[in-house]
Backbone as a ProteinNet text record, in pm:
[ID]
protein_1_A
[PRIMARY]
XXXXXXXXXXXXXXXXXXXXXXXXXXXXXXXXXXXXXXXXXXXXXXXXXXXXXXXXXXXXXXXXXXXXXXXXXXXXX
[TERTIARY]
-288.1	-181.8	-177.5	-144.5	-192.5	-64.7	-82.4	11.6	141.7	173.7	322.4	404.6	320.6	376.1	386.8	281.3	283.7	412.5	396.3	573.7	673.2	720.7	841.3	845	727.8	745.9	792.3	707.6	789.7	939.7	1016.6	1140.5	1183.1	1137.6	1258.7	1262.2	1111.2	1146.7	1213.3	1247.3	1326.3	1482.4	1460.1	1609.3	1702.4	1600.9	1668.1	1704.1	1612.7	1608.1	1779.2	1815.1	1871.4	1927.3	1822.4	1772.8	1597.2	1550.7	1428.6	1382.9	1228.5	1144	1009.2	950.5	822.3	679.4	619.4	509.5	432.5	400.1	306.6	395.8	497.1	543.5	564.1	589.4	589.6	411.7	326.8	211.1	150.5	202.2	156.9	261.6	340.6	428.8	364.4	324.7	211.2	81.2	25.9	-109.7	-218.1	-142.8	-275.6	-234.7	-346	-385.4	-292	-207.5	-109	-166.9	-294.2	-319.9	-264.9	-345.5	-294.6	-172.8	-89.3	34.3	132.1	88.7	180.6	121.5	-5	-33.6	73.7	70.1	97.7	282.8	341	488.2	494.1	411.4	413.7	410.8	313.4	294.4	418.3	512.8	617.9	769.8	717.5	822.5	839.5	698.4	670.7	712.8	662.3	741.2	870.6	963.6	1085.2	1161.4	1077.1	1146.5	1135.5	990.5	971.1	1034.7	1127.4	1173.8	1296.9	1344.3	1482.2	1565.7	1520.1	1576.5	1682.3	1749.1	1900.5	1878.8	1719.5	1730	1591.1	1540.3	1436.9	1423.4	1293.4	1242.2	1241.7	1278.4	1277	1175	1102.6	1004.1	1065.2	1090.8	1114.1	998.9	940.8	822.1	770	740.8	664.9	704	833.5	935.1	986	989.9	1047.2	1243.3	1288.8	1394.2	1446.2	1506.8	1536	1658.5	1722.2	1873.8	1860.3	2038.4	2025.2	1984.8	1925.5	1919.4	2014.6	1993.6	2088.4	2167.2	2065	2105.6	2195.3	2173.6	2310.5	2435.1	2388.3	2517.7	2593.8	2560.7	2597.8	2675.4	2617.9	2706.8	2821.7	2815.7	2906	3009.1	3017.4	3117.2	3138.8
-646.9	-669	-855.4	-855.5	-1027.6	-1074.9	-1239.3	-1325.3	-1303	-1313.6	-1296.4	-1168.3	-1028.9	-912.9	-934.7	-1032.1	-1063.9	-1173.1	-1246	-1315.6	-1263.9	-1179.8	-1086.6	-994.1	-954.7	-867	-948.4	-1060.9	-1136.3	-1192.5	-1203.4	-1251.4	-1118	-1027.4	-858	-844.4	-891.2	-850.4	-937.1	-1063.8	-1166.8	-1155	-1133.9	-1089.1	-942.7	-858.5	-753	-718.2	-816.4	-838.6	-874.6	-994.3	-1058.4	-1187	-1189.9	-1286.4	-1318.3	-1413.3	-1456	-1302.4	-1319.6	-1215.3	-1249.2	-1214.6	-1270.5	-1250.9	-1337	-1375	-1223.9	-1194.3	-1069.6	-956.8	-946.7	-806.7	-849.8	-971.6	-990.2	-970.4	-1003.7	-941.9	-807.2	-762.5	-597.8	-564.2	-573.8	-508.1	-537.6	-644.7	-670.6	-642	-648.4	-541.8	-664.4	-821.8	-947	-969.9	-1011.7	-1126	-1227.8	-1278.1	-1359.9	-1514.8	-1560.3	-1692.1	-1690.5	-1583.2	-1583.1	-1568.9	-1482.2	-1469.4	-1639.9	-1651.8	-1818.7	-1912.6	-1900	-2010.1	-2001.1	-1852.2	-1778.8	-1858.5	-1835.8	-1864.2	-2012.5	-2134.8	-2256.5	-2289.8	-2235	-2235.2	-2229.8	-2115.7	-2076.3	-2165.7	-2241.5	-2282.8	-2440.8	-2454.1	-2620	-2580.6	-2447.6	-2428.7	-2464.8	-2404.8	-2386.3	-2520.2	-2629.8	-2737.3	-2806.5	-2784.1	-2899.4	-2814	-2678.6	-2630.6	-2635.9	-2743.4	-2711	-2607.1	-2503.4	-2336.4	-2351.3	-2250.6	-2181.4	-2125.2	-2083.7	-2044.5	-2156.7	-2118	-2178.9	-2086.5	-2125.6	-2028.6	-2138.3	-2090.3	-2171.8	-2143.1	-2198.2	-2186.3	-2166.2	-2058.2	-2100.7	-2039.7	-2146	-2159.7	-2003	-1888.2	-1781.2	-1692.3	-1742.3	-1646.5	-1701.4	-1645.8	-1720.8	-1649.3	-1727.7	-1694.1	-1721.1	-1638.8	-1660.8	-1734	-1877.6	-1947	-2026.2	-2026.6	-2132.3	-2259.6	-2313	-2413.8	-2524.2	-2675.6	-2807.8	-2781.2	-2724.4	-2756.2	-2636.3	-2480.9	-2415.2	-2462.9	-2545.8	-2551.7	-2656.6	-2707.2	-2840.7	-2795	-2673.6	-2606.6	-2559.7	-2484.7	-2396.1	-2483	-2614.8	-2657.3	-2677.6
817.8	738.1	685.6	567.1	541.4	609.9	580.9	624.3	582.1	486.3	420	493.1	524.1	556.8	700.3	776.6	949.8	932.4	857.9	923.4	863.7	772.6	749.4	883.5	958.5	1067	1165.2	1187.6	1307	1269.5	1152.2	1132.7	1161.7	1110.1	1128.1	1282.3	1344.5	1534.6	1567.9	1532.5	1607.9	1560	1417.9	1400.2	1455.5	1431.9	1515.9	1658.6	1727.2	1881.6	1914.1	1800.1	1864.6	1951.4	2004.3	2137.2	2145.4	2267.5	2283.2	2292.2	2275.9	2259	2276.2	2413.6	2447.1	2345.1	2330.1	2248.7	2241.3	2386.5	2403.6	2322	2363.4	2271.9	2151	2067.5	1943.3	1881.1	1952	1954.2	1943	2037.3	2016.2	1936.6	1878.2	1765.3	1617.3	1623.1	1504.1	1478.8	1588.7	1606.2	1600.3	1633.8	1650.2	1767	1807.4	1965.7	1926.8	2115.9	2135.8	2096.9	2107.4	2054.4	1862.8	1793.6	1688.5	1619.7	1679.5	1722.5	1693	1842.6	1832.5	1742.8	1687.7	1597.4	1464.5	1419.3	1302.4	1334	1418	1438	1477.7	1502.8	1514.7	1325.5	1268.4	1110.4	1059	1086	1012.3	1097.8	1199.6	1240.4	1162	1156.2	1048.7	938.7	857.9	712.9	703.7	756.8	789.2	839.1	875.7	870.7	761.4	712.1	601.7	482.7	478	362.8	375.6	481.2	511.5	507.6	627.8	573.8	647.8	636	692.9	849.6	858.1	1014.4	1073.3	1179.5	1276.1	1369.9	1432.1	1594.5	1651.9	1744.1	1880.2	1959.7	2035.1	2121	2259.3	2347.2	2493.1	2577.6	2617.5	2696.4	2713	2725.7	2619.3	2513	2480.9	2376	2290	2178.5	2052.2	2035.6	1974	1921.2	1766	1710.6	1575	1550.7	1521.3	1561.9	1400.9	1368.2	1302.6	1278.5	1193	1174.4	1179.2	1181.1	1146.8	1033	937.4	784.4	756	846.7	772	844	1014.5	1064.9	1013	902.4	820.6	729.5	664.7	498.3	592.5	720.4	755.2	837.4	858.4	896.9	1061.2
[MASK]
+++++++++++++++++++++++++++++++++++++++++++++++++++++++++++++++++++++++++++++

């Protein structure tokens, strides 16, 4: 799976679950080891912040959660 497809799969998993998802579960779902999955997610987190995106990924211990960002909150009011 290419990196963009992997990132899209991670976004879809986090969105569909609607809550925090354990890193090992994400790794199994995308067929990538946990260490690499964690790196991909941290890169996504950094990029979302740099691009001032409307969503962010929050890391909670050994899980992740898709959440609206401060930028989106400011627009929504």
